[in-house]
Biotite code that builds the C-alpha atoms (Angstrom):
import biotite.structure as struc

atoms = struc.array([
    struc.Atom([-11.693, -45.687, -22.915], chain_id="A", res_id=1, res_name="MET", atom_name="CA", element="C"),
    struc.Atom([-12.780, -42.301, -24.297], chain_id="A", res_id=2, res_name="LYS", atom_name="CA", element="C"),
    struc.Atom([-14.298, -41.397, -20.932], chain_id="A", res_id=3, res_name="THR", atom_name="CA", element="C"),
    struc.Atom([-11.067, -42.215, -19.110], chain_id="A", res_id=4, res_name="ARG", atom_name="CA", element="C"),
    struc.Atom([-8.986, -40.202, -21.612], chain_id="A", res_id=5, res_name="THR", atom_name="CA", element="C"),
    struc.Atom([-11.367, -37.268, -21.318], chain_id="A", res_id=6, res_name="THR", atom_name="CA", element="C"),
    struc.Atom([-11.266, -37.366, -17.510], chain_id="A", res_id=7, res_name="LEU", atom_name="CA", element="C"),
    struc.Atom([-7.466, -37.561, -17.447], chain_id="A", res_id=8, res_name="VAL", atom_name="CA", element="C"),
    struc.Atom([-7.257, -34.678, -19.925], chain_id="A", res_id=9, res_name="SER", atom_name="CA", element="C"),
    struc.Atom([-9.637, -32.558, -17.846], chain_id="A", res_id=10, res_name="LEU", atom_name="CA", element="C"),
    struc.Atom([-7.732, -33.370, -14.653], chain_id="A", res_id=11, res_name="ALA", atom_name="CA", element="C"),
    struc.Atom([-4.436, -32.349, -16.277], chain_id="A", res_id=12, res_name="MET", atom_name="CA", element="C"),
    struc.Atom([-6.041, -29.137, -17.561], chain_id="A", res_id=13, res_name="PHE", atom_name="CA", element="C"),
    struc.Atom([-7.257, -28.160, -14.077], chain_id="A", res_id=14, res_name="PHE", atom_name="CA", element="C"),
    struc.Atom([-3.918, -29.041, -12.477], chain_id="A", res_id=15, res_name="ILE", atom_name="CA", element="C"),
    struc.Atom([-2.148, -26.883, -15.072], chain_id="A", res_id=16, res_name="GLY", atom_name="CA", element="C"),
    struc.Atom([-4.624, -24.056, -14.534], chain_id="A", res_id=17, res_name="LEU", atom_name="CA", element="C"),
    struc.Atom([-4.122, -24.210, -10.762], chain_id="A", res_id=18, res_name="ALA", atom_name="CA", element="C"),
    struc.Atom([-0.340, -24.071, -11.176], chain_id="A", res_id=19, res_name="LEU", atom_name="CA", element="C"),
    struc.Atom([-0.575, -21.075, -13.514], chain_id="A", res_id=20, res_name="CYS", atom_name="CA", element="C"),
    struc.Atom([-2.857, -19.187, -11.148], chain_id="A", res_id=21, res_name="LEU", atom_name="CA", element="C"),
    struc.Atom([-0.618, -19.981, -8.168], chain_id="A", res_id=22, res_name="ALA", atom_name="CA", element="C"),
    struc.Atom([2.405, -18.583, -10.018], chain_id="A", res_id=23, res_name="ALA", atom_name="CA", element="C"),
    struc.Atom([0.539, -15.331, -10.520], chain_id="A", res_id=24, res_name="ASP", atom_name="CA", element="C"),
    struc.Atom([-0.368, -14.603, -6.881], chain_id="A", res_id=25, res_name="LEU", atom_name="CA", element="C"),
    struc.Atom([2.279, -11.867, -6.656], chain_id="A", res_id=26, res_name="GLN", atom_name="CA", element="C"),
    struc.Atom([1.168, -10.282, -9.940], chain_id="A", res_id=27, res_name="MET", atom_name="CA", element="C"),
    struc.Atom([-1.077, -7.253, -10.030], chain_id="A", res_id=28, res_name="GLY", atom_name="CA", element="C"),
    struc.Atom([-1.399, -3.866, -8.390], chain_id="A", res_id=29, res_name="THR", atom_name="CA", element="C"),
    struc.Atom([-0.937, -3.606, -4.632], chain_id="A", res_id=30, res_name="TRP", atom_name="CA", element="C"),
    struc.Atom([-1.873, -0.495, -2.643], chain_id="A", res_id=31, res_name="LYS", atom_name="CA", element="C"),
    struc.Atom([-0.450, 0.271, 0.821], chain_id="A", res_id=32, res_name="LEU", atom_name="CA", element="C"),
    struc.Atom([-2.923, -0.053, 3.682], chain_id="A", res_id=33, res_name="ASN", atom_name="CA", element="C"),
    struc.Atom([-1.356, 2.401, 6.141], chain_id="A", res_id=34, res_name="GLU", atom_name="CA", element="C"),
    struc.Atom([-3.792, 1.548, 8.955], chain_id="A", res_id=35, res_name="GLU", atom_name="CA", element="C"),
    struc.Atom([-2.643, -2.087, 9.028], chain_id="A", res_id=36, res_name="LYS", atom_name="CA", element="C"),
    struc.Atom([1.050, -1.289, 8.440], chain_id="A", res_id=37, res_name="SER", atom_name="CA", element="C"),
    struc.Atom([3.804, -0.623, 10.971], chain_id="A", res_id=38, res_name="LYS", atom_name="CA", element="C"),
    struc.Atom([6.258, 1.640, 9.172], chain_id="A", res_id=39, res_name="ILE", atom_name="CA", element="C"),
    struc.Atom([8.676, 3.687, 11.307], chain_id="A", res_id=40, res_name="PRO", atom_name="CA", element="C"),
    struc.Atom([7.906, 7.411, 11.479], chain_id="A", res_id=41, res_name="ALA", atom_name="CA", element="C"),
    struc.Atom([9.833, 9.344, 8.857], chain_id="A", res_id=42, res_name="GLY", atom_name="CA", element="C"),
    struc.Atom([10.641, 6.228, 6.824], chain_id="A", res_id=43, res_name="ALA", atom_name="CA", element="C"),
    struc.Atom([10.004, 6.084, 3.075], chain_id="A", res_id=44, res_name="PRO", atom_name="CA", element="C"),
    struc.Atom([6.765, 4.374, 1.998], chain_id="A", res_id=45, res_name="LYS", atom_name="CA", element="C"),
    struc.Atom([5.992, 2.394, -1.133], chain_id="A", res_id=46, res_name="ASN", atom_name="CA", element="C"),
    struc.Atom([2.355, 3.365, -1.632], chain_id="A", res_id=47, res_name="THR", atom_name="CA", element="C"),
    struc.Atom([1.700, 1.404, -4.838], chain_id="A", res_id=48, res_name="THR", atom_name="CA", element="C"),
    struc.Atom([3.569, -1.629, -6.162], chain_id="A", res_id=49, res_name="VAL", atom_name="CA", element="C"),
    struc.Atom([2.768, -3.256, -9.510], chain_id="A", res_id=50, res_name="VAL", atom_name="CA", element="C"),
    struc.Atom([4.087, -6.665, -10.599], chain_id="A", res_id=51, res_name="TYR", atom_name="CA", element="C"),
    struc.Atom([3.585, -7.648, -14.231], chain_id="A", res_id=52, res_name="GLU", atom_name="CA", element="C"),
    struc.Atom([5.156, -10.021, -16.713], chain_id="A", res_id=53, res_name="MET", atom_name="CA", element="C"),
    struc.Atom([7.683, -8.532, -19.148], chain_id="A", res_id=54, res_name="ALA", atom_name="CA", element="C"),
    struc.Atom([8.483, -11.380, -21.507], chain_id="A", res_id=55, res_name="GLY", atom_name="CA", element="C"),
    struc.Atom([9.926, -14.125, -19.309], chain_id="A", res_id=56, res_name="ASP", atom_name="CA", element="C"),
    struc.Atom([10.842, -11.610, -16.583], chain_id="A", res_id=57, res_name="ASN", atom_name="CA", element="C"),
    struc.Atom([8.828, -9.888, -13.887], chain_id="A", res_id=58, res_name="VAL", atom_name="CA", element="C"),
    struc.Atom([8.667, -6.100, -13.863], chain_id="A", res_id=59, res_name="LYS", atom_name="CA", element="C"),
    struc.Atom([7.999, -4.260, -10.631], chain_id="A", res_id=60, res_name="SER", atom_name="CA", element="C"),
    struc.Atom([7.025, -0.588, -10.617], chain_id="A", res_id=61, res_name="THR", atom_name="CA", element="C"),
    struc.Atom([7.145, 1.078, -7.202], chain_id="A", res_id=62, res_name="ILE", atom_name="CA", element="C"),
    struc.Atom([5.639, 4.486, -6.428], chain_id="A", res_id=63, res_name="ASP", atom_name="CA", element="C"),
    struc.Atom([5.730, 6.105, -3.032], chain_id="A", res_id=64, res_name="GLY", atom_name="CA", element="C"),
    struc.Atom([7.162, 8.913, -0.944], chain_id="A", res_id=65, res_name="VAL", atom_name="CA", element="C"),
    struc.Atom([10.606, 9.399, 0.573], chain_id="A", res_id=66, res_name="ASP", atom_name="CA", element="C"),
    struc.Atom([11.385, 10.320, 4.181], chain_id="A", res_id=67, res_name="ALA", atom_name="CA", element="C"),
    struc.Atom([10.613, 13.970, 3.372], chain_id="A", res_id=68, res_name="GLU", atom_name="CA", element="C"),
    struc.Atom([7.272, 13.171, 1.736], chain_id="A", res_id=69, res_name="GLY", atom_name="CA", element="C"),
    struc.Atom([8.499, 13.759, -1.829], chain_id="A", res_id=70, res_name="LYS", atom_name="CA", element="C"),
    struc.Atom([7.224, 11.407, -4.556], chain_id="A", res_id=71, res_name="PRO", atom_name="CA", element="C"),
    struc.Atom([9.434, 8.476, -5.568], chain_id="A", res_id=72, res_name="THR", atom_name="CA", element="C"),
    struc.Atom([9.365, 6.096, -8.508], chain_id="A", res_id=73, res_name="HIS", atom_name="CA", element="C"),
    struc.Atom([11.549, 3.004, -8.935], chain_id="A", res_id=74, res_name="ALA", atom_name="CA", element="C"),
    struc.Atom([11.566, 0.011, -11.258], chain_id="A", res_id=75, res_name="GLU", atom_name="CA", element="C"),
    struc.Atom([12.998, -3.498, -11.114], chain_id="A", res_id=76, res_name="TRP", atom_name="CA", element="C"),
    struc.Atom([12.974, -6.169, -13.811], chain_id="A", res_id=77, res_name="THR", atom_name="CA", element="C"),
    struc.Atom([14.216, -9.695, -13.246], chain_id="A", res_id=78, res_name="GLY", atom_name="CA", element="C"),
    struc.Atom([13.283, -13.142, -12.050], chain_id="A", res_id=79, res_name="LYS", atom_name="CA", element="C"),
    struc.Atom([12.324, -14.602, -8.683], chain_id="A", res_id=80, res_name="PHE", atom_name="CA", element="C"),
    struc.Atom([15.543, -16.665, -8.818], chain_id="A", res_id=81, res_name="ASP", atom_name="CA", element="C"),
    struc.Atom([17.532, -15.364, -5.839], chain_id="A", res_id=82, res_name="GLY", atom_name="CA", element="C"),
    struc.Atom([20.000, -13.465, -8.039], chain_id="A", res_id=83, res_name="ASN", atom_name="CA", element="C"),
    struc.Atom([20.624, -9.730, -7.923], chain_id="A", res_id=84, res_name="ASP", atom_name="CA", element="C"),
    struc.Atom([18.793, -7.809, -10.636], chain_id="A", res_id=85, res_name="HIS", atom_name="CA", element="C"),
    struc.Atom([19.295, -4.061, -11.106], chain_id="A", res_id=86, res_name="PRO", atom_name="CA", element="C"),
    struc.Atom([16.756, -1.525, -9.903], chain_id="A", res_id=87, res_name="ALA", atom_name="CA", element="C"),
    struc.Atom([16.500, 2.081, -11.063], chain_id="A", res_id=88, res_name="THR", atom_name="CA", element="C"),
    struc.Atom([15.066, 5.243, -9.566], chain_id="A", res_id=89, res_name="GLY", atom_name="CA", element="C"),
    struc.Atom([15.880, 4.724, -5.889], chain_id="A", res_id=90, res_name="SER", atom_name="CA", element="C"),
    struc.Atom([18.537, 6.548, -3.915], chain_id="A", res_id=91, res_name="SER", atom_name="CA", element="C"),
    struc.Atom([18.580, 3.811, -1.244], chain_id="A", res_id=92, res_name="THR", atom_name="CA", element="C"),
    struc.Atom([19.029, 0.667, -3.393], chain_id="A", res_id=93, res_name="TYR", atom_name="CA", element="C"),
    struc.Atom([20.285, -0.302, -6.835], chain_id="A", res_id=94, res_name="ASP", atom_name="CA", element="C"),
    struc.Atom([19.571, -4.048, -6.887], chain_id="A", res_id=95, res_name="ALA", atom_name="CA", element="C"),
    struc.Atom([17.059, -6.495, -5.443], chain_id="A", res_id=96, res_name="ILE", atom_name="CA", element="C"),
    struc.Atom([17.209, -10.286, -5.297], chain_id="A", res_id=97, res_name="ALA", atom_name="CA", element="C"),
    struc.Atom([13.821, -12.008, -5.016], chain_id="A", res_id=98, res_name="PHE", atom_name="CA", element="C"),
    struc.Atom([13.561, -15.747, -4.428], chain_id="A", res_id=99, res_name="LYS", atom_name="CA", element="C"),
    struc.Atom([10.363, -17.754, -4.585], chain_id="A", res_id=100, res_name="LYS", atom_name="CA", element="C"),
    struc.Atom([9.954, -19.689, -1.327], chain_id="A", res_id=101, res_name="VAL", atom_name="CA", element="C"),
    struc.Atom([6.537, -21.149, -2.190], chain_id="A", res_id=102, res_name="ASN", atom_name="CA", element="C"),
    struc.Atom([3.411, -20.152, -4.119], chain_id="A", res_id=103, res_name="ASP", atom_name="CA", element="C"),
    struc.Atom([2.571, -17.339, -1.688], chain_id="A", res_id=104, res_name="ARG", atom_name="CA", element="C"),
    struc.Atom([5.989, -16.287, -0.367], chain_id="A", res_id=105, res_name="THR", atom_name="CA", element="C"),
    struc.Atom([9.035, -14.466, -1.720], chain_id="A", res_id=106, res_name="LEU", atom_name="CA", element="C"),
    struc.Atom([12.223, -13.707, 0.165], chain_id="A", res_id=107, res_name="SER", atom_name="CA", element="C"),
    struc.Atom([14.125, -10.590, -0.826], chain_id="A", res_id=108, res_name="LEU", atom_name="CA", element="C"),
    struc.Atom([17.458, -8.891, -0.308], chain_id="A", res_id=109, res_name="THR", atom_name="CA", element="C"),
    struc.Atom([17.861, -5.195, -1.063], chain_id="A", res_id=110, res_name="VAL", atom_name="CA", element="C"),
    struc.Atom([21.332, -3.935, -1.987], chain_id="A", res_id=111, res_name="LYS", atom_name="CA", element="C"),
    struc.Atom([23.181, -0.686, -2.541], chain_id="A", res_id=112, res_name="LYS", atom_name="CA", element="C"),
    struc.Atom([26.620, -0.786, -4.215], chain_id="A", res_id=113, res_name="ALA", atom_name="CA", element="C"),
    struc.Atom([26.781, -4.559, -3.718], chain_id="A", res_id=114, res_name="GLY", atom_name="CA", element="C"),
    struc.Atom([26.089, -4.393, 0.029], chain_id="A", res_id=115, res_name="LYS", atom_name="CA", element="C"),
    struc.Atom([22.892, -5.808, 1.527], chain_id="A", res_id=116, res_name="ALA", atom_name="CA", element="C"),
    struc.Atom([20.952, -3.045, 3.284], chain_id="A", res_id=117, res_name="THR", atom_name="CA", element="C"),
    struc.Atom([17.704, -4.892, 4.024], chain_id="A", res_id=118, res_name="ALA", atom_name="CA", element="C"),
    struc.Atom([16.128, -8.308, 3.769], chain_id="A", res_id=119, res_name="SER", atom_name="CA", element="C"),
    struc.Atom([12.684, -9.698, 4.283], chain_id="A", res_id=120, res_name="GLY", atom_name="CA", element="C"),
    struc.Atom([9.683, -11.632, 3.077], chain_id="A", res_id=121, res_name="ARG", atom_name="CA", element="C"),
    struc.Atom([6.591, -10.945, 1.031], chain_id="A", res_id=122, res_name="ILE", atom_name="CA", element="C"),
    struc.Atom([3.650, -13.188, 1.905], chain_id="A", res_id=123, res_name="VAL", atom_name="CA", element="C"),
    struc.Atom([0.366, -13.160, -0.014], chain_id="A", res_id=124, res_name="VAL", atom_name="CA", element="C"),
    struc.Atom([-2.647, -14.021, 2.155], chain_id="A", res_id=125, res_name="ALA", atom_name="CA", element="C"),
    struc.Atom([-4.424, -17.318, 1.488], chain_id="A", res_id=126, res_name="ALA", atom_name="CA", element="C"),
    struc.Atom([-7.364, -15.443, -0.069], chain_id="A", res_id=127, res_name="ASP", atom_name="CA", element="C"),
    struc.Atom([-5.005, -13.516, -2.409], chain_id="A", res_id=128, res_name="GLY", atom_name="CA", element="C"),
    struc.Atom([-6.517, -10.160, -1.423], chain_id="A", res_id=129, res_name="LYS", atom_name="CA", element="C"),
    struc.Atom([-3.605, -8.793, 0.616], chain_id="A", res_id=130, res_name="SER", atom_name="CA", element="C"),
    struc.Atom([0.094, -9.238, 1.121], chain_id="A", res_id=131, res_name="ARG", atom_name="CA", element="C"),
    struc.Atom([2.487, -8.401, 3.929], chain_id="A", res_id=132, res_name="THR", atom_name="CA", element="C"),
    struc.Atom([6.028, -7.161, 3.342], chain_id="A", res_id=133, res_name="VAL", atom_name="CA", element="C"),
    struc.Atom([8.312, -7.500, 6.357], chain_id="A", res_id=134, res_name="THR", atom_name="CA", element="C"),
    struc.Atom([11.756, -5.865, 6.126], chain_id="A", res_id=135, res_name="LEU", atom_name="CA", element="C"),
    struc.Atom([14.679, -5.504, 8.489], chain_id="A", res_id=136, res_name="THR", atom_name="CA", element="C"),
    struc.Atom([17.892, -3.682, 7.756], chain_id="A", res_id=137, res_name="GLY", atom_name="CA", element="C"),
    struc.Atom([19.765, -0.431, 8.105], chain_id="A", res_id=138, res_name="ASN", atom_name="CA", element="C"),
    struc.Atom([18.674, 2.934, 6.755], chain_id="A", res_id=139, res_name="ASP", atom_name="CA", element="C"),
    struc.Atom([21.126, 5.115, 4.746], chain_id="A", res_id=140, res_name="PRO", atom_name="CA", element="C"),
    struc.Atom([22.458, 6.510, 8.056], chain_id="A", res_id=141, res_name="ASN", atom_name="CA", element="C"),
    struc.Atom([23.207, 2.996, 9.367], chain_id="A", res_id=142, res_name="GLY", atom_name="CA", element="C"),
    struc.Atom([20.330, 3.029, 11.850], chain_id="A", res_id=143, res_name="LYS", atom_name="CA", element="C"),
    struc.Atom([18.568, -0.371, 12.191], chain_id="A", res_id=144, res_name="PRO", atom_name="CA", element="C"),
    struc.Atom([14.897, -0.581, 11.236], chain_id="A", res_id=145, res_name="PHE", atom_name="CA", element="C"),
    struc.Atom([12.041, -3.049, 11.034], chain_id="A", res_id=146, res_name="THR", atom_name="CA", element="C"),
    struc.Atom([9.036, -2.391, 8.849], chain_id="A", res_id=147, res_name="SER", atom_name="CA", element="C"),
    struc.Atom([5.800, -4.270, 8.191], chain_id="A", res_id=148, res_name="THR", atom_name="CA", element="C"),
    struc.Atom([3.763, -2.993, 5.260], chain_id="A", res_id=149, res_name="ALA", atom_name="CA", element="C"),
    struc.Atom([0.367, -4.473, 4.391], chain_id="A", res_id=150, res_name="VAL", atom_name="CA", element="C"),
    struc.Atom([-0.930, -4.059, 0.837], chain_id="A", res_id=151, res_name="TYR", atom_name="CA", element="C"),
    struc.Atom([-4.397, -4.645, -0.579], chain_id="A", res_id=152, res_name="ASP", atom_name="CA", element="C"),
    struc.Atom([-4.801, -6.052, -4.080], chain_id="A", res_id=153, res_name="LYS", atom_name="CA", element="C"),
    struc.Atom([-6.493, -3.642, -6.432], chain_id="A", res_id=154, res_name="GLN", atom_name="CA", element="C"),
])
């Protein structure tokens, strides 16, 4: 009886551990791999993205360059619940809604003044070492764009 209880307890521990690790696949520091990315010429680039827990929320810190090559810094704090959460520091968006699709995938909608300007998916590779962010939308001038950015986990 003790052996069975111990085995069940160990099994539950490992299942719980696996679920916790799966929930954290998006967490960490991600650095843009420009060679593997397909970002339109002259488009802004997020060169480093950091996801970390902030209480029961997720905090995202985004550093990059704008279309003119000037440094940018934006932050977002919220949940992967599909609801709009405010973002600060960007001239092109003021809210982002992330929704967890599965353990490795998030869908996102980027908004400015309540209007969706871009949408896409973030998919973490099976090995957890890279992620691909695919976005489609309209730039601030209304011109359509598609962007695929590949990030390596640091």
